[in-house]
SENUTI-678434 format. One record per residue (C-alpha): residue in three letters; x, z, y. Coordinates in steps of 0.001 Angstrom, whole numbers. Each point is the difference from the previous one (the first is absolute). Last residue first. Layout:
N
+--------+---------+---------+---------+
: fidren :      c1 :      c3 :      c2 :
+--------+---------+---------+---------+
:    ALA :       X :       Z :       Y :
...
+--------+---------+---------+---------+
END
This chain:
307
+--------+---------+---------+---------+
: fidren :      c1 :      c3 :      c2 :
+--------+---------+---------+---------+
:    ARG :   93986 :  124435 : -105453 :
:    VAL :    3123 :     170 :    2379 :
:    PRO :    -227 :   -2596 :    2927 :
:    GLU :    2340 :   -2929 :    -701 :
:    LYS :    3280 :    -134 :    2138 :
:    LEU :     260 :   -2614 :    2530 :
:    GLU :    -931 :    1697 :    3427 :
:    SER :    1820 :    3135 :    -656 :
:    TYR :    3026 :   -1602 :   -1426 :
:    LEU :       2 :   -2444 :    2733 :
:    TYR :     300 :    2843 :    2538 :
:    PRO :    2408 :    1930 :   -2067 :
:    VAL :    2422 :   -3178 :     235 :
:    ILE :    -593 :    -927 :    3512 :
:    ILE :    1497 :    3167 :    1670 :
:    ALA :    3094 :     973 :   -2359 :
:    ALA :     413 :   -3923 :    -137 :
:    VAL :     416 :    -331 :    3626 :
:    THR :    2278 :    2632 :     338 :
:    MET :    2157 :   -1292 :   -2837 :
:    LEU :     215 :   -3435 :    1515 :
:    MET :    1280 :    1520 :    2911 :
:    ILE :    2476 :    2024 :   -1752 :
:    VAL :     907 :   -3051 :   -1762 :
:    ALA :     542 :   -2056 :    3125 :
:    SER :    2246 :    2874 :    1402 :
:    SER :    2033 :    -417 :   -3225 :
:    ALA :     156 :   -3807 :     676 :
:    GLY :    1336 :     410 :    3412 :
:    VAL :    2687 :    2610 :    -977 :
:    GLY :    1096 :   -2511 :   -2727 :
:    MET :    -199 :   -3143 :    2229 :
:    GLN :    2306 :    1491 :    2674 :
:    ASN :     891 :   -2951 :    2050 :
:    ARG :    -932 :    1485 :    3401 :
:    THR :   -2152 :   -2712 :     932 :
:    PHE :   -1858 :   -1268 :   -3205 :
:    THR :    -448 :    3047 :   -2123 :
:    TYR :     684 :    2852 :    2117 :
:    SER :   -2029 :   -1454 :    2830 :
:    TYR :   -3061 :    -975 :   -2310 :
:    MET :    -250 :    3221 :   -1454 :
:    PHE :     298 :    1779 :    3184 :
:    THR :   -2611 :   -2034 :    1354 :
:    SER :   -2493 :     747 :   -2850 :
:    PRO :     832 :    3724 :      63 :
:    LEU :    -691 :     243 :    3589 :
:    GLU :    2220 :     -71 :    2908 :
:    THR :   -2107 :     799 :    3283 :
:    SER :    2706 :    2093 :    1617 :
:    ASN :    2888 :   -2128 :   -1274 :
:    GLY :    1390 :    -791 :    3410 :
:    PRO :   -2529 :    -759 :    2056 :
:    GLY :   -1132 :   -1100 :   -2342 :
:    GLY :   -1064 :   -1318 :   -3486 :
:    GLY :    -682 :   -3700 :    1386 :
:    THR :   -2488 :    1624 :    2380 :
:    LEU :   -3113 :   -2254 :    -284 :
:    ALA :     889 :   -3085 :   -2019 :
:    ILE :    2314 :    1855 :   -2436 :
:    VAL :   -2508 :    3116 :    -242 :
:    LEU :   -3004 :   -2304 :    -676 :
:    ASP :    1841 :   -2235 :   -2584 :
:    TYR :    1197 :    2971 :   -1966 :
:    SER :   -2744 :    2041 :   -1097 :
:    LYS :     327 :     750 :   -3719 :
:    ILE :    -737 :    3721 :     -13 :
:    ALA :   -2824 :    -278 :    2521 :
:    MET :   -1740 :   -2582 :   -1963 :
:    HIS :    -181 :    1709 :   -3281 :
:    THR :   -1103 :    2931 :    1995 :
:    LEU :   -3055 :   -2104 :    1738 :
:    VAL :    -938 :   -1426 :   -3409 :
:    ILE :    -145 :    3096 :   -2009 :
:    PHE :   -1538 :    2273 :    2652 :
:    ALA :   -2709 :   -2729 :     650 :
:    SER :    -913 :     -44 :   -3789 :
:    LEU :     -44 :    3911 :      21 :
:    PHE :   -2177 :      82 :    2954 :
:    VAL :   -2334 :   -2680 :   -1275 :
:    PRO :    -217 :    1883 :   -3135 :
:    ARG :    -881 :    3385 :    1626 :
:    LEU :   -2987 :   -1897 :    2305 :
:    ALA :   -2658 :    1931 :   -1886 :
:    PRO :    1553 :    3182 :     996 :
:    ILE :      37 :   -1223 :    3663 :
:    VAL :   -3458 :    -995 :      86 :
:    ILE :   -2166 :    2885 :   -1589 :
:    ARG :    1784 :    3369 :    1120 :
:    ARG :    1712 :    -873 :    3301 :
:    TYR :   -2092 :   -3273 :     674 :
:    THR :   -3123 :    1840 :    -185 :
:    ALA :    1255 :    3377 :    1580 :
:    TYR :     881 :   -1910 :    3009 :
:    THR :   -3284 :   -1860 :      30 :
:    SER :   -2101 :    3077 :    -322 :
:    ALA :   -1458 :     883 :   -3033 :
:    GLY :   -3768 :     833 :     498 :
:    ASP :   -1240 :    -643 :   -3571 :
:    ILE :   -1551 :   -3175 :    1172 :
:    GLN :    3296 :   -1026 :    1289 :
:    ALA :    1624 :     856 :   -3366 :
:    ALA :   -2643 :   -2308 :   -1739 :
:    LYS :     563 :   -2663 :    2272 :
:    MET :    3868 :    -152 :    -786 :
:    ILE :    -762 :     175 :   -3547 :
:    GLU :   -2367 :   -2896 :     266 :
:    GLY :    2374 :   -2063 :    1775 :
:    ASP :    2078 :    -197 :   -3345 :
:    ILE :    3870 :    -511 :    1146 :
:    GLY :    1432 :   -3542 :    -492 :
:    ARG :    -101 :    -794 :    3569 :
:    LEU :    2156 :    2906 :     414 :
:    GLY :    2501 :    -896 :   -2087 :
:    ALA :     -47 :   -3781 :    1588 :
:    LEU :     618 :    1655 :    3157 :
:    PHE :    2934 :    2224 :   -1130 :
:    MET :    1795 :   -3135 :   -1251 :
:    ALA :    -722 :   -2026 :    2867 :
:    MET :    1240 :    2941 :    2273 :
:    CYS :    2995 :     485 :   -1872 :
:    PHE :     938 :   -3644 :     688 :
:    GLY :    -904 :     219 :    3769 :
:    ALA :    2410 :    2993 :     161 :
:    ALA :    2888 :   -2046 :   -1495 :
:    GLN :    1469 :   -1880 :    2801 :
:    TRP :    -698 :    2394 :    3101 :
:    VAL :    1443 :    2759 :   -2319 :
:    GLY :    3183 :   -1692 :    -861 :
:    ALA :     600 :    -852 :    3690 :
:    ILE :    -580 :    3485 :    1237 :
:    VAL :    1857 :    1531 :   -2752 :
:    ILE :    2916 :   -2311 :     804 :
:    THR :       4 :    1336 :    3304 :
:    TYR :     205 :    3275 :   -1189 :
:    ILE :    3159 :    -424 :   -1444 :
:    ALA :    1418 :    -914 :    3192 :
:    MET :    -738 :    3467 :    1514 :
:    ASP :    3043 :    2191 :    -442 :
:    THR :    2523 :   -3226 :     513 :
:    ASN :   -1848 :    -998 :    3060 :
:    VAL :     376 :   -3841 :     338 :
:    LEU :   -3290 :    -615 :   -1068 :
:    TRP :   -1826 :    3373 :    1143 :
:    ASP :     757 :   -1119 :    3678 :
:    PHE :   -3461 :     614 :    1320 :
:    HIS :     359 :    1012 :    3688 :
:    PHE :   -2653 :      -2 :    2649 :
:    SER :    1002 :    1511 :    3258 :
:    THR :    -131 :   -3371 :    1772 :
:    TRP :   -3473 :    -532 :    -565 :
:    GLY :    -452 :   -2817 :    2550 :
:    TRP :   -1076 :   -2983 :   -2171 :
:    ASP :    3427 :    -997 :    -442 :
:    GLN :     709 :    3417 :   -1372 :
:    MET :   -2824 :    -356 :   -2717 :
:    THR :    1256 :   -3354 :    -684 :
:    LYS :    3810 :    1185 :    -339 :
:    GLU :    -992 :    2756 :   -2400 :
:    LEU :   -2188 :   -2369 :   -1981 :
:    GLY :    2160 :   -2693 :    -951 :
:    THR :    3100 :   -1657 :    1713 :
:    GLY :    2702 :    2529 :     595 :
:    PRO :   -1224 :    2799 :   -1737 :
:    ASN :    -902 :   -1916 :   -3162 :
:    LEU :   -3100 :    1314 :   -1540 :
:    PHE :   -2004 :   -3151 :      77 :
:    TRP :    2984 :   -2549 :    -656 :
:    LYS :     835 :    2189 :   -3184 :
:    TRP :   -3643 :     286 :    -958 :
:    ALA :    -234 :   -3592 :    -102 :
:    THR :    3222 :    -523 :   -1885 :
:    GLY :    -957 :    2838 :   -2636 :
:    THR :   -3550 :   -1562 :    -558 :
:    VAL :    1477 :   -3609 :    -255 :
:    ILE :    2668 :    1107 :   -2545 :
:    PHE :   -2563 :    2280 :   -1851 :
:    SER :   -2148 :   -3199 :    -587 :
:    VAL :   -3565 :      31 :    1804 :
:    ALA :   -2762 :    -308 :   -2405 :
:    MET :    -260 :    3857 :    -110 :
:    PRO :    -304 :      -1 :    4011 :
:    TYR :   -3543 :   -2060 :    -333 :
:    LEU :   -1768 :    2743 :   -2051 :
:    TYR :   -1347 :    1960 :    2985 :
:    ILE :    -777 :   -3247 :    1912 :
:    PRO :   -1765 :   -1380 :   -3033 :
:    ARG :   -2156 :    3027 :    -512 :
:    LEU :    -863 :     151 :    3942 :
:    VAL :   -1688 :   -3258 :     247 :
:    GLY :   -2337 :     271 :   -2964 :
:    GLU :    -589 :    3600 :    1098 :
:    GLY :   -1134 :   -1133 :    3218 :
:    ARG :   -3292 :    2334 :     125 :
:    ILE :     653 :    3226 :   -1724 :
:    LYS :   -1103 :     295 :   -3706 :
:    GLN :    1452 :    3758 :    -113 :
:    ASP :    2278 :   -1230 :   -2698 :
:    LEU :    2374 :   -1245 :    2662 :
:    LEU :     444 :    3443 :    1409 :
:    ILE :     624 :    1530 :   -3379 :
:    ALA :    2540 :   -2906 :    -682 :
:    LEU :    1799 :     594 :    3107 :
:    LEU :     280 :    3682 :    -481 :
:    LEU :    1196 :    -647 :   -3499 :
:    GLY :    2691 :   -2445 :     982 :
:    LEU :    1261 :    2367 :    2708 :
:    ALA :     406 :    2728 :   -2432 :
:    ILE :    1422 :   -2194 :   -2588 :
:    CYS :    2607 :   -1789 :    2119 :
:    ILE :     801 :    3191 :    1939 :
:    GLY :     875 :    1933 :   -3283 :
:    VAL :    1865 :   -2886 :   -1695 :
:    TYR :    2055 :    -798 :    2940 :
:    LEU :     650 :    3725 :    1305 :
:    ILE :    1125 :     802 :   -3634 :
:    GLY :    1863 :   -2983 :    -569 :
:    PHE :    1986 :    -116 :    3230 :
:    ILE :     805 :    3368 :      44 :
:    ALA :    1133 :     153 :   -3686 :
:    ILE :    1680 :   -3447 :     525 :
:    ASN :    2015 :    1082 :    2665 :
:    GLY :    1260 :    3130 :   -1714 :
:    LEU :    1164 :   -2236 :   -2894 :
:    ALA :    1558 :   -2446 :    1889 :
:    MET :    1758 :    2689 :    2125 :
:    TYR :    1306 :    1393 :   -3195 :
:    TRP :    1295 :   -3366 :   -1114 :
:    SER :    1849 :    -324 :    3218 :
:    PRO :    1860 :    3068 :    -685 :
:    GLN :    1463 :   -1773 :   -3049 :
:    ALA :    1102 :    2333 :   -2906 :
:    PHE :   -3199 :    -383 :   -1970 :
:    LEU :     786 :   -3746 :    -412 :
:    ARG :    3410 :     766 :    -958 :
:    GLU :    -976 :    2086 :   -2842 :
:    TYR :   -2680 :   -2604 :   -1075 :
:    SER :    2512 :   -2690 :      44 :
:    ASP :    2396 :    2302 :   -2364 :
:    PHE :   -2684 :     767 :   -2233 :
:    GLY :    1423 :   -1918 :   -3120 :
:    ALA :    2707 :   -2300 :     639 :
:    LEU :   -1217 :   -3003 :   -2074 :
:    LYS :    1953 :   -3190 :     -50 :
:    TYR :   -2102 :   -2966 :    1047 :
:    VAL :    1380 :    -450 :    3643 :
:    PRO :   -2467 :   -1719 :    2464 :
:    MET :    1730 :   -1671 :    3005 :
:    MET :     479 :    1683 :    3314 :
:    LYS :     307 :    3417 :   -1168 :
:    SER :   -1203 :     729 :   -3642 :
:    LYS :    1289 :    3390 :   -1245 :
:    THR :   -2508 :     113 :   -3003 :
:    PHE :   -3111 :    2422 :    -921 :
:    SER :   -2180 :   -1638 :    2865 :
:    LEU :     911 :   -3249 :   -1359 :
:    TYR :   -2018 :     502 :   -3150 :
:    VAL :   -3031 :    1077 :    1955 :
:    THR :     226 :   -2857 :    2132 :
:    TRP :     210 :   -2398 :   -3047 :
:    LEU :   -3118 :    1747 :   -1456 :
:    ILE :   -1749 :    -582 :    3127 :
:    PHE :    1138 :   -3711 :      36 :
:    GLY :   -1262 :    -470 :   -3590 :
:    TYR :   -3468 :    1587 :     920 :
:    VAL :    -448 :   -2041 :    3120 :
:    PHE :    1757 :   -3406 :    -242 :
:    LEU :     -64 :    -318 :   -3821 :
:    LEU :   -3329 :    1611 :   -1079 :
:    ILE :   -1653 :   -1530 :    3008 :
:    ILE :    1116 :   -3263 :    -889 :
:    ALA :    -634 :     307 :   -3442 :
:    PHE :   -3689 :    1004 :     960 :
:    SER :    -396 :   -2958 :    2472 :
:    PRO :    1034 :   -2538 :   -2668 :
:    ALA :   -2120 :    1450 :   -2900 :
:    LEU :   -3043 :     586 :    2360 :
:    VAL :   -1293 :   -4009 :    -973 :
:    ILE :     943 :     620 :   -3466 :
:    ARG :   -1676 :    3264 :    -497 :
:    PRO :   -3127 :   -1406 :    1649 :
:    LEU :     -40 :   -2917 :   -2352 :
:    TRP :     647 :    1878 :   -3210 :
:    ASP :   -3681 :    1407 :    -523 :
:    GLN :   -1614 :   -3280 :    1012 :
:    LEU :    2609 :   -1805 :   -2186 :
:    ARG :    -920 :    2095 :   -2997 :
:    ASP :   -3955 :    -626 :     578 :
:    ARG :     722 :   -3783 :     371 :
:    TRP :    1976 :      47 :   -3275 :
:    GLY :   -2788 :    1991 :   -1714 :
:    ALA :   -2604 :   -2458 :    1368 :
:    GLN :    2017 :   -2894 :   -1397 :
:    ALA :     734 :    1780 :   -3457 :
:    ARG :   -4055 :     613 :    -160 :
:    ARG :    -610 :   -3596 :     879 :
:    ALA :    2304 :   -1212 :   -2753 :
:    ALA :   -1582 :    2245 :   -2575 :
:    ALA :   -3456 :   -1206 :     832 :
:    SER :    1206 :   -3711 :    -114 :
:    GLU :    1767 :     676 :   -3522 :
:    LEU :   -3256 :    1530 :   -1338 :
:    ALA :   -1957 :   -2962 :    1315 :
:    THR :    2317 :   -2398 :   -1732 :
:    THR :    -198 :    1875 :   -3248 :
:    SER :   -3953 :    -271 :      41 :
:    MET :   -2288 :    3026 :     101 :
+--------+---------+---------+---------+
END
């Protein structure tokens, strides 16, 4: 082989190697700006918030460490305990009802009923609406002076009363109602996908063996949906903990502070009451709660099976 042919072959190999390296690096180059922005504005500000929670920052950040002073002041606030109690009520009811209602709707749609193609988007539509819109719409609907109560009384049912929105003992449940309305369809979609993924032959075999429909779902279908239950629980719990827009639009945290949640508490103390250290410490508590739920889930999903 001549020297020219050898040089040409070497040049082609070098060019091919350069193209391969470019193809390997091109996705990294494209994603690098987004990765840098996320690293700075998400994880960077998380670390900044954690740092501020150990300071005595008020209206402006103070970078001198003060130990656990902000956490001590946080847990000395009665409104913080009110927020914790409300998030417990809201979270339990919101997650529980969404999962139960979503599973029921999914089972009904899985029966191949007529009009499934119409019902499925109707159930999913609320999830496409922002929390602000949801809260505002339900505020109009539940307002005793303009909404459901007034409408029913105008129709002649004068004894009808539904004043939960302005009742300090019941206002938290209006947030549950609005939240369930928005997220139940999302759970339905998750469970419906899980149901459609179950082998139909197993169901037929159970029916041939004489198992009732209830027994089939209890012993076969529900256990097979365990990963879907876990995913729905993680997503809904995360949404419940960080709920802010819905509360502000629906009740504004009131009446009084009867619907105060940790998210609204954090915003209030950080930007309204000029207690940035206390607000940052409440945000860290919320972060730790979310991490305590999500990290074990991610570990169980990502760990390699033992061989």
